[in-house]
Structure formats: C-alpha cells, structure tokens
N, C-alpha and C positions, 0 to 999 in steps of 0.2 A: 655424463651430463655436465655441462659447463656451469660456472658460477653465474648466477643472475643477480641483478640489482636488488631484487626483493630479499635475497639471502643476506646481502650486506646490510640492508636497511633493518632487517629483523634483529640482527645481532647488535647493531648500533643502538637501536631502541632498548634492547634488553640490558646492555651494559651501561646505559645512561642512568639507570636506577641503582641505588646502592646495594640492593638485594641481589640484582643481577651481577654487579661488579664483584661482590663477595663470592657468589657462586662460581664466577670465573677464577678468582684467586684460589679457590679450593682445588682447582685443577693443577695449580702450581704452588705447592706448599711453602717454598721459601718466601714467596710474596705474601701468602696468607699469614705467616708468622709476624709480618710487619704491621698488621692491623692492631692498633692500640688496645681495643677492647671488643671482643666478640660478643659480650653481653649487651653492648650498646653500639651496634654496628651503624645505626643511622646517625649517630653523633661522632663516629670514628672515621667514616669514609665519606669523602666529598667527590662526586663524579662530575666532570665537566665535558660533555660531548662537544666535539669540534671546537676545542678551546681557542681562546684569543688571549694574548698577553701584551703588556706595555713594555717595550724594550727601551732602555735608556742608553744613549750613545753620547760619547764626548766628541765635541767638534771644536776645532780651532779656527779663529778668524783674526784678521789683521786690523788693528785700530791705528789709523794714521793720526798721530798727534802733531803738535806744533813743530816739534824738533826731531821726533823719532817715531818709528813704527813699533807698536807693541803687539805681541802675540797673546791673545786672550783665549781662555777656554770657556765653553758653554756646554750645557747638557741638552740634548735633543731627545724627545720622547716620541716613539713611533709605535703604533698599534698594529700588530701582525698576527695572522692565524698560525697556530701550531700545526705541524704536519701530521700529528697523530689523530686518531679517531676519538679516543676518550682519554682524558687525564684523570688519574685517581690520586687524590691527595689525602694523606693521613692527618687526622686531627685528634688532639687530646680531648676526650669527652668531658673532662673535669674543668680544665683551664680554658677550653674553647680557643685553642691556638693551634696552628698548623705545625706538625712535626717536620723533621727534616727529610721525610721520605716522599718521593713523587714517582708514580708509576705511569707508564705511557703504553696504551693499548693500540696496536696496529692491526686492523682487520683487513684481511686480503680482499681487495676490491676487484670487481669484474674487469677483465682485460689487463690486470696488473701482473707483470712478470717479476722475477726475482730482483732485478736491478731497480725497478720502480719501487718495490716494497722496501728494499734496503735503503734506497736514497731518501725515503721519508724519515727514516731513523737518523741518517747522517745529517740531514737538514735540522732535525731536532737537536742533535748534539751541538751543532754550531750555535743555535739559539741558546742552549743551556750554558754556553761559555760567555754569555753576555749578562748584563744586569737586567733582570726582567721582573715583572709583577703580574700576577694572575688577575684577569677580570673575572671576579668570582660571581657565582649565581647570587641572585638577590637575597636568598635566605641566608647565605654565608658571607655577606658583604662585610660583616664586622670581624671576620677572622683575620688575624695578623698574617701578613705575607712575608714570612722569613725566608731566607735563602735556603735552598735544598742542600742537604748533605749527601743524600743518596738519590740517584735518578736511574731508573731501570726500565727497560722495554719489555713488553710481552706481545708476541705475535699470535694472532688467532687465524688459523687456517681452516679450510673446509675439506671434507673427504675428497672433493673434486679438485682440490688444489694440486697442480703438477708436482710430481715427486722432486723435480729439480729445486723447487723452492724450499722444501723441507731439507734437502741435501745442502743447499746453500746456507740456510740459517744454522744448521748443525755445524757446518764448516766455519762459520763466522762466530760460533759459540754464543748464539743468541737464542733465548728460550722461546718456545712456541707450544701451543696446544692445538689439537684438531677438534673442532666444534661441530656437532650436528645441529642442524637448524630445521625446524618444522614450520613450513609455510603453507601447509595443506589447508588450514583454516582460512588464510587469506585468499588462497586460490579458489576455495569453494565460494567465498564471499564475492569474489570478482566474477565467477561464473554465474552466480545468482543474479548479480547486477546486470551482467550482459544479457541474461535471459529475460530480465524485466524490461530492458530498454526496447522501444519499438524500432524495428528495422526501417532504414530509409531506402527508398527505391533507387536512389542515385549513389548510395554508399559504395557499392561494388564498382561502379563505373569510375569513381574518383580515385580508386586505388591503382597503383602501378608498381 
C-alpha cells in the first residue's frame, strides 16, 4: 500500500501538539532526554507545525558622496518557510526562555523519494547557518529567541516507506523512526459522509 496524503496529514496534526511531540520523542530516547522537564511537558516543549522564520542578511550598497564612493552595510530581513514539517523547541519551564536545543521533524510525504526527503534537511542546514528568528505561536510570543546550540533532525517514516529511504538515512547517519498511523476513523467518517450525500444523475457523466 502506498503512502496517502491522509497518512501524512494525520501525523502532522498529531505532532503539532506537545503531547504528540513527546510521544514521538519517546521513540528516540537521546532526544527525549533533551526535554527540560517531563513533569511540565506543556511548558517545556513548543511545537511549531510548518514553521516560518525571519532571516537576517547583510547587504552592501554604494553611497555616492560628493568626492568619493562609500560602501555601506545594511541588514535585510526576509520571512521564509522552514523545510521541516514540525519544529520542536525546548523551553525552560521556570524561566520561560528557550533553551539551546531545536529539533526538526521530517515526515515522509507522499511521492517523496530519498533525495527529496534528504534535500529538505540540507535546505534546513543552510538556513541554520544564517541569523534567524522564529515566528512563535501567539501563546509563546513572549519567549526569548536565543540562538540554538544544538540542532537535530528526526525523520518519521511509514511501514510503506521504500526500504531505500531507510537505507539512505542509515548511510547518512540520520535518525529515523517508523510510525504506524491509524486513519480508519477518518475513512469511516468519509464513507458515512459519502453515503449521506445525494447522488447527482450527471456526476458519472462528468468523470473521465
């Protein structure tokens, strides 16, 4: 069975919640140990699905003076999406400040092969080498955005994911977990909805 969009959407929604994110980290203990406080997980983990950051770039321009040309520097801010699916930021529950640990979850998307999945992490690495600031969820907008000291990826695969992707991630020394997803409830709901909708006499004729 191939990976469907609903499988991806199910995990994206699950990991968007701090409880689902911690459940994921329990699958990979080295990352679970980075959580500041397991007694206060809702204050220790910030999840940002499909995150966006402000990247600061230096730019030079030439100022033509009366007698000479001067090269001046300025800072340009650009808002860009991060290529990961969920960013997990660690937060000190007492001081309400972000710690130096940032984790990036990459869920295997439908029709995504090894090179596509790996490229998303490579593009993330490029962004991490620039000066950036998270656009935080409204609830956490007061959290200080310090520079990260540790940035780590975690890849989430499905049982239907091709073996070459597991092989490639292992060869690249990148951590991954294989996650089961149950979308039977959603499928049942869709079937019930379809059954409740009246059939249109011209619907079959319009399909090709």
